[in-house]
N, C-alpha and C positions, 0 to 999 in steps of 0.2 A: 537467250544467251546468259543464263543466270551464273553459271560457273565462271565464264569469262568476265562477266560484269563484276562479280565479286573480286576476282583476281585483279582486274584492271582498276577497280576502285581503291584497292589497297595500294596499287602502284601509284595512283594519283596522290594518295596521302604521303607516300614515300617521296615522290618527286617534289611536292609542295614543301615538305620539311627540308629537303636538300636545298631548294632555292632560297628558303628563308634563312639559311645559314650561309648566305653570300656565295653561293655556287661553289661549295667546298669540292675540291678535286677528289678523284677516286683514289682509294688506297693503292690499288694496283698501279695506277699511273705514277704515284709518288714513289713507290718502291722501285718501279722501272727507272725513274729519273735518278734515284740514289744509286742504283746499280751502274748506270751509265757513268756517273761521276767516279764511282769506285773503280770501274774498268779503266777510266782515263788515268787515275792515280796509279793503278797497277802497271799500265804501259810505261808511265814515266819511271816508276820504280825499277822496271826491267832495263832501263837504259844503262848501258855499260860501255860507252865509247872510250876509245883509247885515250888515256891521260885524264879521265874524269876524276879519279881519286887524287891525282897530283894537283889538279885544278882546285879541288875542294880543300886540300891542305893549304895551297897557296892563298886561297880566299880567306881561310881561317886566320892565317898569320896577318893578312891585311886588316881584317876586322879587329883583331886583338891590338894591333898597332894603332889603329884609329881610336879605339876606346882608351888606350893609355894616353894618347895625345889629348883626348877630350876629358881625361880624368874621370871616366865613368866605368872603369874596369873593376866592377864589383865581384865578378865571378870567383877569382882566387880566394878572397877572404871568406866569402860565403861557403865555398866548397871546403875549405880547411875547417871551418866551424862545424860543418855537418859530419865530416868523415869519421871522427872518433866515436860517434853515438850510433850504435847498431840499431836500436829500436827506432830512432828518429830517421835513420837512413831508409829502413824498410817502409815506414810511413810515407816518406817523401816519394819513394819509388812508386808505391801503389797510388798515391795521389796523382803523380805524373801520368800514370798509365790509364787511370779510370775516370776521374771526376770531370775532365773536360768533355769526354764523350757522353757520360751520363747526363750532365747538366744540359748540354746542347740538345740531345735527343729528347730529354724530358720536356724541355721548353717547346720544341716543335710539336710533340704529341699533345701537350696542353693547348697550344694555340690551335691546332687542328680540331680538337674536340670542343673547346670552349670559346675560342676567339677566331672563327674562320675569316672574319673581316680583316684580321691582321696577319693571318697565316701566310697568304700568298706573298706579300712583299717581304715578310720575314724569311720565308723559305728561299725566295729569290736572292736576297742579300747573303744568306748563308751559303747558297750554291756559288754565287759569284766570288765570295771570299775564298772558298775552298779551291775553285778552279784557278783563280789568279795565283794562289799560293803554290799550287802544283806546277803551274807554268814557270813560276820563279825557281822551283826546285830543278826543273829541267834545264833552264838556261844559266842558273847560278848555283851549282852544287857547293855546299858549304859544310865542312866537317865540324861537328860539335866539339866544344873544348875538351871533353873527357877522352876523345879519340885522337887528339893531336899529340904526337910523340914529343917528349922532352919539355913539356910545359908545366909539369908538376901537378896536374889535376888528378884527383882520385876518382876512379870510375866506380861510383857508388852502386850502379846497376849491377855490374858483374861482381863487385865485392859482396853485395848482399844476396846474390842469387835470387832476386825477386821474380817470382813466376808471373809472366805476362807483362812485365814492365818493358817499356820501349827499348829495343836493342838487346833484350835478354834472349837466350836461346829459343824460348817459346815463340817469339815473334822475330826470329832472325831474318825473315824475308822482308822486314820493314826497311824503308829507305832511310839509311843512317846518315846520308849526306844531304839531308833536307832540313837544315837548321834555320834557313832564312826564307820567309818569316817563321816565327814560332806559331804553328797552328794550335798548340796546346793553350798558349796564352791568348791567341786570337779567338778561339772558340769560347773560352771563358769570358773574355771581354765582350764578345758579340752577345752572349746571354745577358750580360749586364746592360748593354746598350738597348736591346729589345725590351727588357723588363722595364727600363726607364720610360718607355713609350706606352706600355700597356698596364703598368701597375704603379699606383701612387703610394703604396704602403711603405712606410719607413723601414719596417722590419725586413721586408723583402729586399729593398734596396741595400740595406746594411749587410744582410747575409751575402748578397751577390757581390758587393764591394769587397767583403772579406775573402770571398772565394777567389776573386781576381788577384788580390794582394798575395794570398797564399800560393796561387799558381805561379805568380811572378817569382816569389822566393824559391819555390821548388825548382823551376826550370834553370835558375841561376846556380843554386846551391848544389844541385846534382850534376852540374856542368854539362847539361844537355843543350843549353842555348846561351847566347850572348845577350846582353842588355839591348844591343842594337836589333836583335831578332824580335824582341818584344815591341820596340819602337816601330819597326817595319810592320808588325802585325796591326798596330794601332792605325797606321796609315792605310793599310789594305782594308781595314774595317770601314774607315771613313769613305773610301772610294766605293766599296761594295754597297753600303747603305745609300749613298748618293745615287749610284746607277740604278739600284732597285727602286728607289723612290721615284726617279724620273720615269722609269719604265712603267710603273703602275699608275702614275699620275697621267701620263700621256696616252697610255694604251687602254685605260678604262677597265671595265669588268669583263671577265671572260664569258663568252657565250657557251652554254652547255652543248655538248656534242650532239645531242638529239635535235637541237635547234639549228646548230651550224651545218648539220647535214643538208638542209634545204638551201643554204648559201652555196654549198659545193655543187649541187645539181642544177642550180639556176643558170640558164643561158638566155640569149636574146630571143631564141625561138621557144623557150619554155619558162616564162616568168613564173615565179613561185609565190603569188599572193592568194590568200583565201579571202572569202567575203560573204556578204549577205545582200540579197536583192529584195527590196521591200516595196510593195505597192500600198499606197495610202488612199483612203477615202476622204476627199476634201469637201464633199457636199454639205456636211454638217458643221464644218469648221468656219468660224467667223473670220472673214478675210480671205477665204479660199486656201490655196496651197501654202504650206510653210515657206517663208522666204529664206534665202541664203543666210541672211543675218540671224533669223530665228534659230536655224540649225547651228550656226557658228556659236551663238551665245550658249546654246545647250551644250555643245561640245567643249567650250571653254570651261563651263561649270563642272561637267561630269568627267571629261577626259583630260582636261588641262592639268589637274594635280597628279594624274597617273604617270608614273615613270616611263612605262613602255611607249607612251605617246609623246614623250619629249626627249627621246634619245636617238642618236644616230650611230651608224657603224664607224668605228675608227678606220683610218686609211688602211687599205688592204696590204697584206704582205704574204708572200708565198710560204714562209716558214713560221709565221706567228699565228697562233689561234685567233679567231675572230673575237672582237671585243666591242662592248658598248661604251659610249660616252654620252654624258648629258649635254643638252643644248637648251638655250633659251631663245634661240633664233627660229621661231615657228612662223611661217608665212601662212596665216590663216586663210587668206584668199585662195591660195593654191590647194591647201588641204581640204577646204570646204568650198568647192566651186559650184556654180549653178549652170545647168544645161537646160535650155528651153527647146522642146521638140516641136513647137508650133510651126506649122507650114506658113508660107508667105501670105496665104489668105486668112490666117488666124486660126485655122482649125487644128485640132490635136494631131500629133504626129503618128499616133497609133502604137500598139504593142510591138509590132515588128521593128519599128524605129527604136524603141526602148531596148529591145533585145540586141539590136545591132550596136547600140551604144555600149551596153554591157560587154559585148564581145570585144569591142575596141579597148575598153578599159582592162579586160582580162589579158589582152595581147600586149599591153604596154608595161614595161618594167617600172617599178617604183625606184626613183633615184636614191642611191645609197647615201648621199650627202644630206638627205632630209630625214626626219622621222618617217618610218616606213608604214604610213597609213594615209588614207583619203576617205572623205565622206562626201560623195557627189550627190547634190540635190538636183532632181529632175522634175520639170514642170511640163504640163500639157501632154501627158502620155495618152490619156483618153479623157473625155469630158468628165470632170469630177474625180480624176485619178492622177495623183502625182507619185513620185517615187524617190527613194534614196538607195545608193549603192555604197556599202561600207567595204573598203579594201584594207586588209591587214597582211603584211608579209608573213609567210609561213615561219620565218625565224622568230617572230614575236609570239605566235599562238597557232594552235591547230584549229580545225573547223569548229568544234564545239566550244573551244576557248574563245573564238571570235564571237560566237553566239552569246556567250557569257558577257563579253565586253559590250555587245550591242544592247543587252538588257539594261545596262546602266543608263541609257538615254531614253528608255521607254517607260511609260506609266501604265498601271501603277508599279512602283518599285517592288520587286520580289525580295523577300528576306534572303540574305546570303547564308549558305551553310556555315556551321561553326568552322573557324580557321580557314574558310574558303575552299574546303574540300568535302568530299562525300563522307558520310558516316558508314557504319557497317561493321561486320565482324572483324576481328583482328587479322592482320595479314599473316600469310603462312610463315612458319619459322624458317630460319636459314637453311636447314637441311631439306625441308620440303621444297623451298624455292630452288635450291641448287639441283636437286634431283629432277624437278620439273623442267628446269632450264636445260639440263643435259639431254633429257628426253626430247625436248622441243628442238634443240639444235640438231639432233639426229634426224628428226622429222623434216626440218627445213632442208637439210643436206640431201635427203632422199626425194624431196619434192621435185628437184631438178629444175630445168629451165622451162620456159613457156612452150607449150606444144605448137603454137601458131602465132602469127603476127597479123595485124590488121592494117589496111591501107592508111597511109599518112603522107601529107604533103611536106611535113617537116619544117614548116615556117611558123612564125608567131601569129599568123592570121587565125582567128577563131570564129566559131559559130556558137551562138548561145540561144537557148529557148527555155521558157517557163512552162510548167504544166502543174495541175493540181487535181486531186481526187479526194472525195470524202474518206477520212480515215476509217470510218465504220465499214465502208465498202471493202476496203482491203482486209480489215479484221474479219469480216464475214467470209470472205474467200478463204482465209487461212483456217477458220473454224470448219467450214464445210469440206475443205480438202484435207483436213488433218495435218496441216503444216503450220509454220510460224510466219508472222508478218514479214520477217527478213527474207524468208524463202520466197514469198510472193513477190517482193520487190526485185530480188535477184532474177526470178523467172521472167518478170516483165522486161528487165534489161536484156536478158538472153534472147527472148522472143523478138523484141524490137530490133536487136542487133541483126538477127537472122533476116528479118523483113527488109531492113534498109540495105543490107548487103545484096540481097536478091534484086531489089529495085535498082541498085547501082550496077547491076550486071556483074557482080562478084560472086564467086562460089564460096559459100560460108564454110569455114573449117568445122570439123566435128566438135571441137571445143575451143573456147577462148579463155585464157586465164585472167581472172580479175583479182586485183588487190583490194581487200576489204579492210579498211582501217577500223579498228575497234575503239572508237572514241567514245568513252563512257563518262565524261564529265557530266555533272549535273548542269542543266542549262543556266543555273544561277552562279556557277563556279567561274570566278573572274581571274583565276590564276593564269599567268602567262606561261608560255612555253608549250612544248609538244608532248602530250601524254597519249601516245598511240601505240598500237601493237598490231601491225598489219598482218593478215593471214591470207594466203593465196588460195583461190577457189577456181576450179575449172568449170566454166559455164557451158552446158550442152547447147550447141547451135544446130545440130543436125535435124533431119526430118523425124518428127516424133510419131508419124503414122496417124491412124484415125483418132487416137486419143488426144492428139495435138498438144495444147499448152498444159493440160492436166498431167500428161505424161512427163512433160518437161519439168513441171513443178516437183513431181516425185523424184526425178533425177537430181534436181537441185537440192532437195531436202536430204537425199543420201549424202551428197557432197558436203553440205553445210554443217554436218555433225562436228566437223573439226573446229567450227566457230564456237562451239559450246564446251570445248575442252581447253584448259588454260595453258597447256604445255607450249604450243606454238606461240601463243601470246607472250609468255614469259621469255622464250628464246628471242623473239623479235624485239622485245623491249630491251633485253640484255645487249643484243647486238647494237641497237640504236644508241644506247647510253654509254657503252664501254668502248666501242670502236674508236670514237674520237678522243677518248681520254688516253688511250695507250698508243695510238698511231700518230705520227707527226702529221701536220696539216696536209702536205702533198699526198701522203698515202691515204689519209682519211678521205680526201677529195676523190682520189681514184676509186676507193672502195664504194663511196656513195654513188658515183656515176655508174659504176659497174652493176650494182644491185638494183638501182632505181631507174628502170627503163624496160624497153621491149624484150630484152633477153629473158626477163623473169615474169613479166605480166603485160597484158595488152589493154587493160582498162582499169579504172578506179571506180568502185561503187561504195558509197558511204551512206549510212542511215543514221541520222542523229535525232535525239529527242528534243522537243521544244516545250514551252509552257502551254498548258491546256486552257488558258483564259484569253480574253480579248485584251489587247494592249494598244497603246496609241503613242504617236510621236508628235510632239508639239500640238497636242489636242486633235490630231487627225488619226482616226482608227486605222489599224492595219488590215488590209484585205488579204495579204499573203506575205510570206517571208520564205525565200528559197535560198539554198546554199549556192555559192559560186566557188567551184573547186578548180585548182590549177591542174594542167596536164603535166605528167612527168615527161621528160625528154623522150621523144619518139613514141609516146603512148597517145593514141588519138582520141580517147574518150574518157570523160569523168562525169559520173552521174551522182549528184548529191540529193538526198531526200531529207526533209525536216518535218516532223510532226508538229503542227502549230494550230492550236485552238480548234481541234477537231478536223483539220485538213492536212492531208499529206502534200506538202509543197515540194516540187521537183525542179532542180536546176541542172540543165544539160549543157556541158561544155565539150566542144568537139573540134578536131582538126578538120578543115574543109576537104582534105583528101579522103576522109571517111564519110563525113556528113556535109555535103554542100548546103543542106537545109536542116538545121538542128530541130526545127519545129516538126519535121516529118518523123523524127525519132520519138518526140513526145507523143505524137498521134499514134505511132506504132505501139508505144507503151500502153496508152489508153486502150488500144484494141486488144492487147493481151489481157489487161485487167478485165475487159468486157467478156472475153472468151472464157476466162477463169470464173467469172461471176455466174455464168450459165443462167442468164435470165433473172439477175438480181432486180429488186423493185426499183432501185434508183441507179441507172446506168452511170458508168464512169464518164467524166466530162473534162474537157480541157478548159483553160482560162478563157 
């Protein structure tokens, strides 16, 4: 899967860069948000209820009377001073029409590019300020001084014929009864307020202050606003900044849409945590199996400083995007529990008891008011064998990302890639990516829905089993059959699925669609989040005739060619990352639940790389490390494989409606490997 791997590696680098910039929102989403605000303004501008202009005139006389009473009616004198000077009038009109927009947009663009940590609250306060002002325009129309008859003000806009100035014929559609508050002054002052928070430079502050004072003089001298309009703008800014600050302090950091996807699809019957299941050799370790305290101490040292493991989800809301918030309240006894499988007579519980424990853990949702992870220590699996089960919610990381996190607690420590991402050739340019994505979207659309479904009980109850086979055996099969290792794995799943369906007295469909996540992080990559590009593949389940599994392998190899072209991967990634940015949370949730389920696929098959060396946990060597994959809602099978120190480790998660005994599926996979090996020197074997 070289082409896909290179493409996905580039996407990994792109994703990691985006996350390092404080989860900067998409440009498309920000533009869409701006268009919504503009549409709201346009609707208000179109209001023309009976008596609106009369009300605006009446309000204008009230404001002028109040200013005279307070002795702050500066507008007449400033207007008389400006009116005789043609060049100054033109300058004032253009300043009024342009600089408030230019300065505000320039600051937003600067923050988006250079200070994404500040951009979101700044953008939010700007949006609140604008929306509040537009609401005020709707309920309190106010005629500007220059339009009030009989007051003696000179209309410098129309007198100067300034192109594009507010109220000139070029923008005659503008709302001219929207004086309270002054958004011109408000936007200019908002720029100064935000700059005060992000820049300590005296020169910057001085230039901004001069711009605010100049704008204040312009709005009064051109008779476009009253002094009270500017004062109201100041109040509106304070309210907007306060509300935005509280919103972002209490709501925490936005969760990227590719990660929030798995919050939307999670149900009680389909928990969405990924994990790793590890068996440990305790025969050579002093003191036997690692204690719960040993593992807790290691987790405190290695995971404690990591932000993903000390953050919780902010309280849910239907209309707000999911957010993280930090916590110091970590119940280590809950996050790192000990389970002893010893029987009453003191003997070990056995591998089936361990697999049943893993199944129960897979079926139990992680509570969202705690950090979304657990590390379960298990004693007395077999004589001299202990285990650990690492659970991490899919919102935190994908499968290979979880492997990367697990490597942090294993010895020897592997060096991390530079910047936490894979190296490799430069990612494709914008045009190549855009064209590839368009082609991929067309391919996804023509792939259609899944051709069949598989039996499912539809409950949270799970079955889990482990299996392993020497990696060289699988590689030898691939070489002799002229196929790829991934093709051999997919064939083993397809052949095993056919066998267990027949054993359960079900008629196998001709094909079953599998979702194949292309998770191509380096095993040392500890970046959080989901970097996946799932591609759908129809696995042949029919009778292959005398050639048997070899014929099935050929059919799989023909299908799997799509895994080695990047177009579907680009399109899948585009949909995952963009959908949640442009759709409101309810629609994003509907979209996620629609595409992630039996309508489009019937099984999940994932193949992940692991380190090729012997590792240990708390001085206990690893015997095996297998993936634990979650089931999608209504999808009854997930098979994860992990290449680990020369062994292909398999983790089988299943709905009991399909597999009452997941171990039987592992045995069936081994039988397919054996059939494909056709007399290999070392036959495939189970744990």
